[in-house]
C-alpha positions as CSV (number, residue, x, y, z in Angstrom):
1,M,-70.3,41.0,96.0
2,S,-72.7,39.1,98.0
3,D,-71.6,36.5,100.7
4,S,-72.4,33.0,101.1
5,I,-74.8,31.9,103.8
6,S,-71.8,30.4,105.5
7,D,-70.0,33.4,105.6
8,K,-73.0,35.2,107.2
9,L,-73.5,32.5,109.6
10,F,-69.7,33.2,110.7
11,T,-71.0,36.6,111.9
12,I,-72.9,35.2,115.1
13,R,-72.0,33.3,117.8
14,F,-74.0,30.4,119.5
15,K,-73.4,29.6,123.4
16,C,-74.3,26.3,123.7
17,D,-76.5,24.6,126.2
18,D,-75.7,21.0,126.9
19,V,-79.6,20.4,126.1
20,S,-81.2,20.8,122.6
21,H,-83.8,23.5,122.6
22,L,-85.2,22.0,119.7
23,I,-87.0,18.3,119.9
24,I,-88.3,15.8,117.2
25,K,-91.7,15.4,119.1
26,E,-92.1,11.9,117.2
27,H,-89.6,10.3,115.4
28,A,-92.1,8.0,113.7
29,N,-93.3,11.3,112.0
30,C,-90.4,11.6,110.4
31,L,-90.7,8.1,108.7
32,Q,-94.2,9.2,107.1
33,C,-92.6,12.7,106.0
34,V,-92.2,12.1,102.0
35,K,-90.3,15.2,101.3
36,K,-88.1,16.0,104.5
37,D,-88.9,19.3,104.3
38,C,-86.7,20.2,107.7
39,N,-83.7,19.6,105.7
40,Y,-84.2,22.3,102.9
41,F,-86.4,25.1,104.6
42,C,-83.7,25.8,107.7
43,P,-81.2,28.1,106.9
44,A,-78.3,27.2,109.1
45,D,-78.6,23.3,107.9
46,V,-79.8,22.0,111.5
47,Y,-81.8,19.1,110.3
48,E,-80.5,16.1,108.5
49,W,-82.4,12.7,107.4
50,E,-80.1,9.9,108.3
51,K,-81.1,7.0,106.0
52,K,-79.0,4.4,107.9
53,Q,-80.7,5.5,111.3
54,K,-84.0,6.4,109.5
55,M,-84.2,9.3,111.7
56,T,-83.7,13.1,111.6
57,T,-81.0,14.4,113.6
58,V,-80.6,17.7,115.0
59,A,-77.8,19.9,115.0
60,Y,-79.2,22.7,117.4
61,E,-75.7,24.4,117.8
62,N,-76.1,25.7,114.5
63,C,-79.5,27.1,115.5
64,I,-79.8,30.8,114.5
65,E,-83.2,31.0,116.5
66,C,-85.3,32.3,113.2
67,G,-88.4,30.0,114.1
68,T,-88.9,28.7,110.7
69,C,-89.2,24.9,112.0
70,R,-91.7,25.5,114.4
71,I,-94.0,26.7,111.5
72,A,-92.9,24.9,108.6
73,C,-92.8,21.2,109.6
74,P,-95.9,19.6,108.0
75,Y,-96.4,17.3,110.7
76,D,-96.2,20.0,113.7
77,N,-93.1,17.6,114.7
78,I,-90.8,20.2,116.2
79,E,-90.7,21.6,119.3
80,W,-89.1,25.0,119.5
81,V,-88.1,27.2,122.4
82,Y,-85.7,29.7,123.2
83,P,-82.6,28.4,125.0
84,K,-82.5,29.3,128.7
85,G,-81.0,32.0,129.8
86,G,-77.2,33.0,128.9
87,H,-77.4,30.3,125.9
88,G,-78.2,30.9,122.2
89,I,-77.3,33.3,119.6
90,T,-75.1,36.2,119.7
91,Y,-74.9,38.4,116.8
92,K,-71.3,40.3,116.1
93,F,-73.0,42.8,113.9
94,G,-76.0,44.8,114.9
């Protein structure tokens, strides 16, 4: 029996900061991006393209700090840093 991604994400806790540790450097670059890769490579669904607003939204509260976004964006347009002390991901098991 395999657990879904949602089930696995439930086993972690994120102490949310008031300020995002994930920043879209230049929203104009997102407009140029045809594939919108960040909507697919993030295992925690942090990034979502908003068609009406013509921008990528960032749900940093979902971040599991894997670092994929900092290397997978074809425009190197995502600034990723560890959340400041006391904030971020905590794993319940392990």
